[in-house]
Structure formats: structure tokens, C-alpha cells
VOGU-3710 file (C-alpha; in Angstrom, 3 decimals, decimal comma):
1> xxxxxxxxxx> 92,355/175,050/136,735  95,543/174,012/138,885  97,825/176,518/140,717  100,389/175,845/137,949  97,816/177,872/135,596  98,539/180,911/137,491  102,049/180,481/139,358  105,123/179,771/137,949  106,136/176,262/138,610  109,001/177,591/140,534
11> xxxxxxxxxx> 107,399/180,493/142,817  104,277/178,983/144,820  102,868/181,061/148,132  104,293/179,961/150,935  101,430/180,823/153,529  98,739/178,911/151,956  96,490/181,477/151,508  97,151/182,579/148,246  99,241/185,631/148,518  102,635/185,943/146,827
21> xxxxxxxxxx> 105,323/187,588/148,063  106,759/188,699/144,701  104,087/188,975/141,449  104,570/185,227/140,086  101,209/185,350/139,314  101,202/184,841/135,144  100,022/187,778/132,815  96,701/186,358/131,037  98,338/188,151/127,706  101,861/187,239/127,417
31> xxxxxxxxxx> 102,038/184,158/130,068  105,253/186,247/131,793  104,979/186,767/135,193  106,097/190,541/137,168  108,832/191,118/139,138  107,187/193,428/141,253  107,298/193,365/145,335  103,640/192,923/145,822  104,464/193,444/150,091  106,433/196,902/148,882
41> xxxxxxxxxx> 102,787/198,233/146,606  100,430/196,950/149,360  102,312/199,141/152,086  101,903/201,288/149,450  98,645/201,483/148,589  95,478/203,965/149,983  94,160/202,666/152,620  90,238/202,419/152,224  89,796/205,424/154,152  91,532/207,467/151,967
51> xxxxxxxxxx> 90,624/205,853/148,852  87,143/206,363/149,795  87,659/210,183/150,582  89,259/210,321/146,697  87,017/208,325/145,443  84,138/211,305/146,929  86,432/214,123/146,562  86,247/213,026/142,318  83,185/212,440/141,867  82,378/215,840/142,886
61> xxxxxxxxxx> 83,750/216,524/139,079  81,148/214,468/137,719  78,879/215,946/137,017  79,290/218,771/134,675  77,784/221,854/136,455  80,166/221,478/139,035  82,710/221,273/136,535  81,529/224,611/135,040  81,611/226,211/138,086  85,229/225,448/139,088
71> xxxxxxxxxx> 86,521/225,990/135,941  84,556/229,839/136,209  86,542/230,249/139,711  89,810/229,481/138,126  89,717/232,760/136,522  87,939/234,774/139,634  86,667/234,891/142,879  82,820/235,194/141,562  79,686/236,083/143,243  76,528/233,592/143,289
81> xxxxxxxxxx> 74,886/236,208/140,897  78,050/236,232/138,528  77,881/232,709/138,506  74,115/232,181/137,792  75,366/234,763/134,557  78,232/232,842/133,636  76,079/230,080/133,720  72,922/230,398/132,431  71,209/228,799/135,608  68,826/230,267/138,379
91> xxxxxxxxxx> 70,358/231,178/141,675  68,944/228,131/143,653  70,575/225,555/140,927  74,284/227,498/141,808  74,063/227,808/145,265  73,198/223,860/145,671  76,210/222,905/143,932  78,284/225,414/145,585  77,215/224,187/148,892  78,314/220,501/147,763
101> xxxxxxxxxx> 81,629/222,306/146,049  82,180/223,639/149,455  81,594/220,452/151,748  84,256/218,830/149,424  86,707/221,414/150,591  86,563/222,637/146,551  85,521/225,853/146,880  85,537/228,694/150,094  83,348/231,502/150,419  84,194/235,010/151,412
111> xxxxxxxxxx> 81,150/237,208/152,439  81,511/240,942/151,990  78,257/242,087/153,321  75,457/240,856/152,307  77,799/239,288/148,926  79,046/235,681/149,463  82,239/235,149/146,737  82,801/232,019/145,869  86,588/230,892/144,932  88,750/227,743/145,011
121> xxxxxxxxxx> 90,007/226,433/148,075  93,840/226,287/147,234  96,271/225,854/144,707  96,049/221,993/144,867  92,457/222,038/143,556  93,574/224,595/140,631  96,429/222,340/139,740  94,083/219,434/139,710  91,921/220,538/137,452  94,215/222,014/135,066
131> xxxxxxxxx> 96,495/219,573/134,600  93,151/216,600/133,949  92,219/219,439/131,800  95,123/218,995/129,795  95,083/215,566/130,030  91,901/215,205/128,790  92,858/217,722/125,572  96,303/215,820/125,022  94,669/213,194/123,164
//
């Protein structure tokens, strides 16, 4: 394939490195190019570190047990015992998942004597969780 397959005939990358100042790449489906400013988009994109952190945070929600724990904590601050009853799981498994969620700063804990209570770390977690739930229920 030649470069003409990918670029409009009037707009070629001047740098020779294949990057374009604007999106002159041809859309494979329509054959039309975009007018987006790729440099502006590139400048606004997440850096590798932030992208990795976001992916790890979202990965925390890839486990149904963790999703159910967060769903329960949406409604109330709960102790480990309460969560084991609600999820019908043993204490060790619930504690393991809560530790993971705590390390990801999705939940936080509060000790009252020997009892440890868990709640969502902040309002952002609740907002992201409820908006995602609304999105999947929307269709």
C-alpha cells in the first residue's frame, strides 16, 4: 500500500515520522478524513501512569464479589460480619476482597472496639458506581 491509501492527496505529514498535525487519515469505512486536531487530542490524553492507575481501578470492578460488596456499601456502613451474611460468604473471603478494595481506595474502614466497619471511600466511588449501573440498565 502507498501513503495515498491513508492520507488525503493534499495533506501529508511534513515530519516524515508518520504523525499528522490534524487527522488527515482516511476513515476505512467512509473514505473521509477527520478534521480533528491530533496534537490537541494527544496533549489532552492520559499519560501512561494515569492510564495504568485508571485501568487498575476499573479492574477492581471486574470481580462480581467486589461489585456486590460495593453495592451493599452504597446503602450503609457495614461490618465484616454483616457483609458475610448479605453475600453468603465466609469471613476470610469477604475480608480478602475488602482488603483489595481498601488498597484501591474504593472502600475505607473504621474500627469501633474489635469491630471493623466498612464504607465507600468517598462520593466519587458512589457516583461512578451508580452511573455505571444506570448505564448498563439503560439499554
